[in-house]
C-alpha positions as CSV (number, residue, x, y, z in Angstrom):
1,M,74.2,168.4,77.2
2,N,74.7,164.7,77.6
3,I,77.6,163.0,76.4
4,L,75.7,160.6,74.3
5,D,74.5,163.8,72.4
6,Q,78.0,164.0,71.0
7,I,78.5,160.4,70.1
8,N,77.7,159.3,66.6
9,S,80.9,157.2,65.7
10,S,83.8,155.3,66.9
11,A,85.8,158.5,66.2
12,D,83.6,160.4,68.8
13,V,84.3,157.7,71.4
14,K,88.0,157.9,70.9
15,A,87.8,161.6,71.4
16,L,86.3,161.4,74.8
17,A,88.4,162.0,78.0
18,P,88.9,158.9,79.8
19,E,87.1,160.1,83.0
20,L,84.0,160.5,80.8
21,L,83.7,156.8,79.6
22,Q,81.7,155.6,82.8
23,E,79.2,158.4,82.3
24,L,78.8,157.4,78.8
25,C,78.3,153.9,79.6
26,A,75.7,155.0,82.2
27,E,73.8,157.0,79.7
28,L,73.9,154.2,77.2
29,R,72.3,152.0,79.8
30,E,69.5,154.6,80.4
31,E,68.7,155.0,76.9
32,I,68.6,151.1,76.3
33,I,66.3,150.5,79.2
34,R,64.1,153.4,78.4
35,D,63.5,152.5,74.8
36,V,63.6,148.8,75.1
37,S,60.8,149.0,77.9
38,Q,58.7,150.5,75.1
39,T,59.5,148.4,72.2
40,G,60.9,145.0,73.5
41,G,63.8,143.3,72.7
42,H,66.9,141.6,74.1
43,L,67.6,143.6,77.3
44,A,70.1,141.8,79.7
45,S,72.8,140.8,77.1
46,S,73.0,144.3,75.8
47,L,73.1,145.9,79.2
48,G,76.0,143.4,80.0
49,A,78.0,144.5,77.0
50,V,77.9,148.2,77.5
51,E,81.4,148.8,78.8
52,L,82.9,146.1,76.3
53,T,81.1,147.9,73.4
54,V,82.5,151.2,74.5
55,A,85.9,149.7,74.8
56,L,85.9,148.2,71.2
57,H,85.0,151.7,69.7
58,R,88.0,153.1,71.6
59,V,90.3,150.5,69.9
60,Y,88.6,150.2,66.4
61,D,86.9,152.3,64.0
62,T,83.8,150.2,62.9
63,S,83.3,152.2,59.8
64,T,86.1,150.6,58.4
65,D,87.3,147.9,60.8
66,R,85.2,144.8,61.1
67,V,83.7,144.1,64.5
68,L,81.4,141.2,64.5
69,F,78.8,140.5,67.3
70,D,78.0,136.8,67.6
71,V,74.2,136.4,67.6
72,G,74.0,140.1,67.5
73,H,71.5,140.5,70.5
74,Q,74.0,142.4,72.4
75,C,74.5,145.2,69.7
76,Y,72.1,147.9,71.2
77,A,75.0,150.2,72.6
78,H,76.8,149.7,69.3
79,K,73.8,151.0,67.3
80,L,73.3,153.8,69.8
81,I,76.9,154.8,69.3
82,T,77.1,154.5,65.5
83,G,74.7,157.1,64.4
84,R,71.4,155.4,65.0
85,R,70.3,156.9,68.2
86,A,67.5,159.0,66.5
87,Q,65.9,155.9,65.1
88,F,66.4,153.6,68.4
89,H,63.0,154.2,69.4
90,T,61.9,152.3,66.3
91,L,63.8,149.1,67.5
92,R,62.4,145.9,66.1
93,Q,59.1,148.2,64.8
94,L,57.8,147.8,61.3
95,D,60.3,149.8,59.0
96,G,62.3,150.6,62.0
97,I,65.7,149.3,62.7
98,A,66.5,145.8,63.5
99,G,67.2,144.2,66.8
100,F,70.2,142.7,65.3
101,P,73.2,143.8,63.2
102,K,72.3,144.7,59.7
103,P,74.7,146.2,57.1
104,R,71.7,147.8,55.2
105,E,71.3,150.3,58.3
106,A,75.1,151.2,58.7
107,A,78.5,150.4,57.4
108,D,79.6,149.8,61.0
109,D,77.5,146.4,60.9
110,P,79.9,143.9,58.9
111,C,77.2,141.2,58.4
112,I,73.8,140.5,59.3
113,A,73.5,138.5,62.5
114,G,70.8,136.5,64.4
115,H,72.1,133.0,64.8
116,A,74.8,131.8,67.1
117,S,78.4,130.5,66.8
118,T,79.3,132.0,63.4
119,S,81.4,135.0,64.4
120,I,84.8,133.5,64.3
121,S,84.5,131.8,61.0
122,L,83.0,135.0,59.5
123,A,85.9,137.1,61.0
124,L,88.6,134.6,59.5
125,G,87.1,135.2,56.2
126,M,87.4,138.9,56.4
127,A,91.1,138.6,57.9
128,R,92.1,136.3,55.0
129,A,90.3,138.6,52.5
130,R,92.3,141.5,53.8
131,R,95.6,139.7,53.2
132,L,94.7,138.6,49.7
133,L,93.4,141.8,48.7
134,G,96.0,143.8,50.4
135,A,93.3,145.9,52.4
136,D,93.9,147.8,55.6
137,Y,91.6,147.1,58.4
138,E,91.2,145.4,61.7
139,V,89.1,142.3,62.4
140,A,87.4,141.3,65.9
141,A,84.7,139.0,66.8
142,V,82.7,138.9,70.3
143,I,81.3,135.7,71.0
144,G,79.6,134.7,74.3
145,D,80.1,131.7,76.4
146,G,76.7,130.4,75.2
147,A,77.3,130.8,71.6
148,L,80.7,129.2,72.3
149,T,78.8,125.8,72.9
150,G,77.9,125.6,69.1
151,G,80.1,123.1,67.3
152,V,80.7,125.6,64.2
153,A,82.5,128.1,66.8
154,Y,85.2,125.3,67.4
155,E,85.6,124.7,63.7
156,G,86.3,128.2,63.2
157,L,88.6,128.4,66.4
158,S,90.7,125.5,65.0
159,D,91.3,127.2,61.7
160,C,91.5,130.6,63.1
161,G,94.3,129.5,65.8
162,E,96.3,127.8,63.2
163,S,96.1,130.6,60.5
164,G,98.3,133.3,62.0
165,E,96.1,135.8,60.9
166,P,96.0,139.1,63.0
167,I,92.6,138.8,64.6
168,V,91.2,139.2,68.2
169,I,88.4,136.9,69.8
170,I,86.5,138.6,72.5
171,L,85.2,136.0,74.7
172,N,82.3,137.4,76.5
173,D,81.9,135.2,79.5
174,N,78.6,136.2,81.1
175,E,77.3,133.5,82.9
176,M,79.5,130.4,83.5
177,S,83.3,129.3,83.5
178,I,84.6,128.1,80.3
179,R,86.5,125.1,82.0
180,E,86.1,123.8,85.4
181,N,89.9,123.8,86.1
182,V,90.2,127.5,85.5
183,G,90.5,128.0,89.4
184,G,91.9,130.6,91.6
185,M,95.7,130.1,90.7
186,A,94.8,130.7,87.0
187,Y,92.8,133.6,87.8
188,L,95.5,135.2,90.0
189,L,98.2,134.5,87.4
190,G,95.8,136.0,84.8
191,K,95.3,139.2,86.7
192,I,99.3,139.2,86.9
193,R,99.7,138.9,83.2
194,L,97.2,141.6,82.5
195,R,98.8,144.4,84.6
196,P,100.2,147.3,82.5
197,S,103.7,146.8,83.7
198,Y,103.6,143.2,82.5
199,I,102.2,144.2,79.0
200,L,105.0,146.8,78.8
201,I,107.6,144.1,79.5
202,K,106.1,141.7,77.0
203,R,106.2,144.6,74.3
204,I,110.0,145.0,74.9
205,Y,110.5,141.1,75.0
206,H,108.9,140.6,71.6
207,R,110.8,143.7,70.1
208,T,114.1,142.9,71.3
209,L,114.6,139.1,71.9
210,G,112.4,138.7,68.8
211,R,115.1,140.0,66.6
212,N,117.2,137.2,67.6
213,E,115.3,133.9,66.5
214,R,117.4,131.4,68.2
215,I,117.3,133.3,71.7
216,Y,113.9,134.0,71.3
217,R,112.7,130.4,70.4
218,L,114.9,129.0,73.5
219,I,113.3,131.3,76.0
220,H,109.9,130.8,74.6
221,R,110.2,126.9,75.1
222,A,111.5,127.5,78.5
223,K,108.6,129.9,79.5
224,E,105.8,127.5,77.8
225,R,107.2,124.4,79.7
226,L,107.2,126.5,83.2
227,K,103.6,127.7,82.4
228,N,102.4,124.3,81.6
229,I,103.6,123.0,84.9
230,V,101.8,125.9,87.0
231,L,98.8,126.5,84.7
232,P,95.9,124.0,83.8
233,D,95.8,123.3,80.2
234,N,94.4,126.2,78.2
235,M,92.6,124.8,74.8
236,F,92.7,128.4,73.3
237,E,96.7,128.4,73.5
238,D,96.6,124.8,72.3
239,M,94.8,126.0,69.4
240,G,97.4,128.7,68.5
241,F,95.8,131.8,70.2
242,Y,97.7,134.1,72.4
243,Y,95.3,133.9,75.5
244,L,94.6,137.1,77.8
245,G,92.2,137.0,80.7
246,P,90.1,136.6,82.7
247,V,89.6,140.3,82.5
248,D,86.9,142.5,84.2
249,G,84.6,143.4,81.2
250,H,83.1,146.5,83.1
251,D,86.4,148.3,84.0
252,V,86.2,150.1,80.5
253,L,89.8,151.7,80.8
254,N,91.5,148.4,81.5
255,L,89.5,146.7,78.9
256,T,90.4,149.1,76.4
257,R,94.1,148.7,77.2
258,I,93.8,144.9,76.9
259,I,92.1,144.9,73.6
260,R,94.5,147.4,72.1
261,Y,97.2,145.2,73.1
262,A,95.7,141.9,72.0
263,R,95.1,143.9,68.6
264,D,99.0,145.0,68.5
265,L,100.1,141.3,69.0
266,R,99.4,140.9,65.2
267,Q,98.4,137.4,65.7
268,P,95.3,135.4,66.7
269,A,94.4,136.3,70.2
270,I,91.5,135.8,72.7
271,V,90.6,138.2,75.2
272,H,88.7,136.3,77.9
273,V,86.2,139.0,79.4
274,C,84.0,138.5,82.3
275,T,80.6,140.3,82.4
276,R,77.5,140.2,84.0
277,K,73.9,140.1,82.1
278,G,71.5,143.1,83.0
279,K,74.5,145.2,84.5
280,G,73.0,148.3,85.8
281,Y,69.3,147.2,86.1
282,P,68.9,145.3,89.3
283,P,66.0,143.4,88.2
284,A,67.7,142.1,85.1
285,E,70.8,141.4,87.0
286,Q,69.0,139.2,89.5
287,N,67.0,137.5,86.9
288,P,69.0,137.7,83.5
289,T,66.8,134.9,82.0
290,A,63.6,136.6,82.3
291,Y,65.1,139.9,80.8
292,H,66.8,138.2,77.9
293,G,64.1,139.0,75.6
294,V,61.3,141.3,76.8
295,S,58.1,142.6,75.8
296,P,57.2,146.1,76.5
297,F,57.3,146.8,80.4
298,D,57.4,149.6,83.0
299,P,61.1,149.9,84.1
300,A,60.2,151.1,87.3
301,V,58.2,148.1,88.1
302,G,60.0,145.4,86.0
303,I,58.4,142.5,84.4
304,V,55.3,141.2,86.1
305,P,55.2,137.4,85.9
306,Q,52.1,135.9,84.2
307,S,50.1,133.1,85.5
308,T,50.8,129.9,84.3
309,E,47.6,128.0,85.4
310,T,46.6,127.7,81.7
311,A,48.4,127.2,78.5
312,K,48.4,130.7,76.7
313,T,50.7,129.8,73.8
314,F,51.4,126.8,71.6
315,S,54.7,126.3,73.3
316,D,53.0,126.3,76.6
317,C,50.5,123.6,75.3
318,F,53.3,121.5,73.9
319,G,55.2,121.5,77.1
320,R,52.3,120.5,79.2
321,T,50.9,117.8,76.8
322,L,54.7,116.2,76.6
323,C,54.5,115.9,80.4
324,E,51.3,114.1,80.3
325,Y,52.6,111.6,77.7
326,A,55.8,111.2,79.4
327,A,53.8,110.3,82.5
328,Q,52.3,107.3,80.6
329,D,55.4,106.3,78.6
330,D,59.0,106.3,80.2
331,K,60.8,106.0,76.9
332,I,59.7,109.6,76.0
333,V,62.5,112.0,76.3
334,A,62.8,115.5,75.4
335,I,66.0,117.5,73.8
336,T,66.5,121.2,73.5
337,A,69.4,123.3,72.2
338,A,69.6,126.0,74.9
339,M,65.9,126.9,74.6
340,C,64.3,125.3,77.2
341,D,62.3,128.1,78.4
342,G,61.3,129.3,74.8
343,T,60.0,125.7,73.8
344,G,57.9,125.2,77.0
345,L,60.1,122.5,78.5
346,N,60.7,124.1,82.0
347,D,57.9,121.8,83.4
348,F,59.3,118.9,81.8
349,A,62.8,119.6,83.0
350,Q,61.4,119.8,86.7
351,R,59.3,116.7,86.6
352,Y,61.7,114.4,84.6
353,P,65.3,116.0,84.8
354,A,66.9,112.8,84.0
355,R,65.0,112.8,80.6
356,L,65.5,116.3,79.6
357,F,68.9,116.8,77.6
358,D,70.0,120.5,77.0
359,V,72.9,120.1,74.6
360,G,73.5,123.9,74.2
361,I,73.6,125.9,71.0
362,A,74.3,122.8,69.0
363,E,71.3,121.8,66.8
364,Q,73.4,119.4,64.5
365,H,74.3,117.4,67.6
366,A,70.9,117.6,69.1
367,A,69.4,115.7,65.8
368,A,72.1,113.2,65.3
369,M,72.0,112.4,69.1
370,A,68.1,111.9,68.8
371,A,68.8,109.5,65.9
372,G,71.2,107.5,68.3
373,M,68.5,107.4,71.0
374,A,65.7,106.5,68.5
375,R,67.8,103.8,67.2
376,Q,68.3,102.3,70.8
377,G,64.5,102.4,71.5
378,L,63.8,105.8,73.2
379,K,61.3,108.2,71.7
380,P,63.1,111.4,71.4
381,V,61.2,114.8,71.0
382,F,63.6,117.5,69.8
383,A,61.9,120.8,70.6
384,V,63.3,123.5,68.4
385,Y,62.5,126.7,66.8
386,S,62.0,126.4,63.1
387,T,64.7,128.9,62.1
388,F,67.4,126.9,64.1
389,L,66.2,123.5,62.9
390,Q,67.7,124.8,59.5
391,R,71.1,124.2,61.1
392,A,70.7,120.6,61.3
393,Y,69.2,119.8,57.8
394,D,72.1,117.4,57.3
395,M,71.4,115.4,60.2
396,L,67.7,115.4,59.3
397,M,68.6,113.7,55.9
398,N,71.5,111.4,56.9
399,D,71.2,110.3,60.5
400,I,67.2,110.5,60.8
401,A,65.5,110.0,57.5
402,L,67.8,107.5,55.8
403,S,67.5,105.1,58.4
404,G,63.9,105.9,59.1
405,E,64.6,106.7,62.6
406,H,61.4,107.4,64.9
407,V,62.5,111.0,65.9
408,V,59.7,113.6,66.8
409,L,60.3,117.2,65.9
410,A,58.6,119.7,67.9
411,V,59.0,122.7,65.5
412,D,58.3,125.9,67.2
413,R,57.9,129.4,66.0
414,A,56.9,128.0,62.6
415,G,55.9,130.8,60.1
416,L,56.3,134.6,61.0
417,V,57.5,135.4,64.6
418,G,57.5,139.3,64.2
419,A,60.0,141.6,65.7
420,D,63.1,139.5,65.7
421,G,63.1,139.6,61.8
422,E,64.3,137.7,59.0
423,T,67.0,135.7,60.9
424,H,64.1,134.3,63.1
425,Q,61.2,134.1,60.8
426,G,60.2,130.3,60.4
427,S,60.0,130.8,56.6
428,F,61.5,127.4,55.3
429,D,60.5,124.5,57.3
430,V,57.5,123.4,55.1
431,G,59.9,122.9,52.3
432,Y,62.7,121.2,53.8
433,L,60.6,119.1,56.2
434,C,58.2,117.9,53.5
435,Q,61.3,117.0,51.1
436,T,62.8,114.8,53.9
437,P,62.2,111.1,52.9
438,G,59.6,109.5,55.1
439,M,58.9,112.7,57.3
440,A,55.4,112.9,58.4
441,V,54.6,116.7,58.9
442,W,51.6,117.9,60.9
443,S,50.4,121.6,61.3
444,P,47.8,122.3,64.2
445,S,45.5,125.3,63.9
446,N,44.8,125.2,67.7
447,F,45.9,123.9,71.1
448,A,43.6,120.7,70.8
449,E,45.1,119.9,67.5
450,L,48.3,120.3,68.6
451,R,47.7,117.7,71.5
452,T,46.2,115.2,69.0
453,M,49.0,115.7,66.4
454,L,51.7,115.4,69.0
455,R,50.1,111.9,70.1
456,L,50.1,110.8,66.3
457,A,53.7,111.9,66.0
458,L,54.8,109.9,69.0
459,D,52.9,106.8,67.8
460,A,54.3,107.0,64.2
461,E,56.9,104.7,62.9
462,G,59.4,106.9,61.3
463,P,60.5,110.5,61.6
464,A,57.6,113.0,62.4
465,A,57.2,116.9,62.7
466,V,54.4,119.0,64.3
467,R,55.2,122.6,63.4
468,Y,53.4,125.2,65.3
469,P,53.4,129.1,65.5
470,R,54.7,131.4,68.1
471,G,51.9,132.9,70.4
472,G,48.3,131.9,71.0
473,E,45.3,130.3,69.2
474,G,42.7,132.0,67.2
475,K,38.9,131.4,66.9
476,F,39.0,128.3,65.2
477,Q,38.9,125.7,67.8
478,T,37.6,122.4,66.3
479,D,40.0,119.5,66.5
480,T,40.1,117.9,63.0
481,A,43.7,116.4,63.5
482,A,42.7,112.8,62.7
483,L,41.9,114.1,59.1
484,S,44.6,114.6,56.4
485,A,42.4,117.6,55.3
486,A,39.1,119.1,56.6
487,L,36.4,120.8,54.8
488,L,35.4,123.7,57.1
489,R,32.8,125.7,55.0
490,H,31.1,124.9,51.7
491,G,31.2,127.2,48.7
492,T,30.7,127.5,44.9
493,D,32.8,130.5,43.7
494,V,36.3,129.9,44.9
495,T,38.3,127.5,46.7
496,L,40.3,128.7,49.8
497,V,43.2,126.4,51.1
498,S,45.2,127.0,54.1
499,Y,46.7,125.4,57.3
500,G,48.1,126.2,60.8
501,I,47.3,129.4,62.6
502,L,46.5,131.2,59.2
503,I,43.3,129.0,58.7
504,N,41.4,131.9,60.9
505,E,42.4,134.5,58.4
506,A,41.1,132.3,55.4
507,L,37.8,131.8,57.2
508,G,37.7,135.5,58.1
509,A,38.1,136.2,54.2
510,A,35.3,133.6,53.5
511,E,33.0,135.7,55.6
512,L,34.1,139.0,54.1
513,L,33.5,137.7,50.7
514,A,30.0,136.3,51.8
515,A,29.1,140.0,52.6
516,R,30.0,140.8,48.9
517,G,27.8,137.9,47.6
518,V,30.8,135.5,46.9
519,S,30.6,131.8,48.1
520,A,34.2,130.6,49.2
521,E,34.9,127.1,50.2
522,V,37.5,126.4,52.9
523,I,39.6,123.4,53.0
524,K,42.2,123.2,55.9
525,L,45.2,121.0,55.5
526,N,46.5,119.0,58.5
527,R,49.2,116.6,56.9
528,L,51.6,118.7,54.7
529,D,53.6,115.9,53.7
530,A,50.7,114.0,52.1
531,P,47.9,116.7,51.6
532,D,44.5,115.6,50.5
533,F,44.7,116.4,46.7
534,E,41.5,114.5,46.1
535,M,39.6,117.0,48.4
536,V,41.1,120.0,46.9
537,T,40.7,118.4,43.3
538,A,36.8,117.9,43.8
539,S,36.5,121.5,45.3
540,V,38.3,123.3,42.5
541,A,36.4,121.3,39.9
542,R,33.4,123.0,41.2
543,T,34.7,126.5,42.1
544,G,37.2,126.8,39.0
545,R,39.2,129.2,41.3
546,L,41.9,128.4,43.9
547,I,43.5,130.8,46.5
548,V,46.3,129.1,48.8
549,A,47.5,131.1,51.7
550,E,50.5,129.8,53.4
551,E,53.2,131.3,56.1
552,T,56.1,129.7,54.2
553,A,58.7,130.8,51.2
554,E,57.1,130.2,48.0
555,A,59.9,127.8,47.1
556,G,58.7,124.3,48.4
557,C,55.3,125.7,49.3
558,I,52.4,123.5,49.3
559,G,50.3,125.6,46.8
560,T,52.8,124.8,43.8
561,R,52.3,121.1,44.7
562,L,48.4,121.7,44.7
563,L,48.6,123.1,41.2
564,A,50.8,120.2,40.0
565,A,48.4,117.7,41.4
566,L,45.6,119.4,39.7
567,E,47.1,119.4,36.5
568,E,47.9,115.9,36.9
569,R,44.3,114.9,37.5
570,G,43.1,117.0,34.6
571,V,41.5,119.6,36.7
572,P,43.6,122.8,36.2
573,A,42.3,126.0,38.0
574,A,40.5,127.0,34.9
575,R,40.0,130.7,35.9
576,G,43.1,131.1,37.7
577,A,44.8,130.5,40.9
578,I,46.6,132.6,43.4
579,L,49.2,131.6,46.0
580,R,49.8,133.8,48.7
581,N,53.1,132.9,50.9
582,L,56.0,134.5,52.2
583,D,57.8,135.0,48.8
584,S,61.5,134.6,49.0
585,G,61.0,134.1,52.7
586,V,63.1,137.0,53.6
587,V,60.6,138.9,55.8
588,Q,61.7,142.0,57.7
589,H,60.5,142.8,61.3
590,G,57.2,143.9,62.7
591,T,54.3,142.5,64.3
592,V,52.9,139.2,62.9
593,A,49.5,141.2,62.1
594,Q,51.6,143.9,60.4
595,L,53.3,141.4,58.2
596,W,50.2,139.4,57.4
597,N,48.7,142.7,56.2
598,R,51.8,143.8,54.2
599,L,52.0,140.3,52.5
600,H,48.0,140.3,51.9
601,L,47.9,137.2,54.0
602,D,45.2,138.5,56.2
603,A,41.5,138.1,56.0
604,A,41.1,141.5,54.1
605,G,44.1,140.6,51.8
606,L,42.9,137.1,51.0
607,A,39.5,138.5,50.3
608,A,40.7,141.1,48.0
609,A,42.8,138.5,46.3
610,Y,39.4,137.4,44.7
611,E,39.2,140.5,42.6
612,E,42.2,139.5,40.8
613,F,40.2,136.8,39.2
614,G,38.1,139.3,37.3
615,R,41.2,141.1,35.6
């Protein structure tokens, strides 16, 4: 029997003999590689955190203790340990388990995760709740060096260190040093500090001298002065944390010992853990970026690189087009928040390295910096996923819109993105972009329109956004970008309105309706901030029926604005109006096609909506 067959909880991990822990780690990696190769998912990060996860379960009981994984894409071993192994083959599949922590799946997940840099603040909130409610549980947060580039992480660190709350922050350093001046001497002294004998002496030191406050303070001050002489500055200790590390993140026994010691300090503590992304699977170790988020693949072969000769996705098209425009205008600069590859900016980074700015996971900073660049005469293009742009909402309003700065937002992954689930669906950008004062908002349906709309956005005078989906284009290939709206198909029985990639489903619905003897008029919107209400008004005046299909939350959707415009113009949808959208905007994981079907946004669902008019 495999060791993993016996593991369903933290208690089971604690009960294992120490000599079996490495074998457990190997089995966890084998399971992760096998299942993720079938379902796709975040591979390299989860493989790198296996020993760390096992050590955490040796120290904490996650059914009651609160252990938070920042971002959460490294939680696969945690899910396997906490009773979800039988469902793990459904990872990121429709109605299966999520690729991120989700409390609805198990009490072992303290909160839903998916966006970076928030774990420290969440953990501190839970620690303070523990004290105020007189509860008994431990609190720990695991945050990577990448997530630590987000500003909110430092807000949390500042408050947490000052709070004095017993809390352990695990800094999972898997790619870069936190500070350049943490050199060989600091590392050597760090190893000395982490020896078991040193920890034993520290415990005796606290238990004995700690009883005499005057002597303790005197010795503590002397120790701190000596440390400041021989060690570089440590910002974590300056913030009020007890710092431990660096420590080998793949030595599960020593890692368990150090985390337990940090927990027992009963004060804010940081354990600096060094891990390797992709650990245990050589292809992922050699190229962790390629194996960060993967589609299904053959683990015996690895990921086969795809040809980049032609643009296959909207992101590819955006990146190539921006390079072309940048060659003509040296004022164009590109900004990314740690998503250079995902947003299609790799070519731009190679061709114009001095004009590409990767700010890390800091969307607020990116938006504000773009405003400063625009104010001084540059043409900044901030390429960002729709769901992550939400983090910079205040900067859109106050730093960009109020001053009318010419910042171009290339909003990638707008609408449904699929398997990453509700934390990553681009459900809300239509609402918040269209309500941003002076913001021009375009929504292309194909690559040709993306190219034209990006040109229009670069030539605009104020803030502008071009929002486009994940993946490739559909059958609709005509470039109608120069128009506010385009009449794609004449009809007499119902008006079908949509935009973006979903226009393909609207046209498909019109074909299905035609086969039933129903004549559908199809209108495609291009400018979402200023839709052509007159075109829609004229159409609905003829057909008397309206169906609006959108990949956005109902609150702030275009459909409600269209209905209000029709009422204002005295042309209500006399025989009814049907709005098809993402409802609350909280959409579970699954393929985009599956989600369209479930939400009745595919061609069949939109065609079936017509039958509701007869009820």
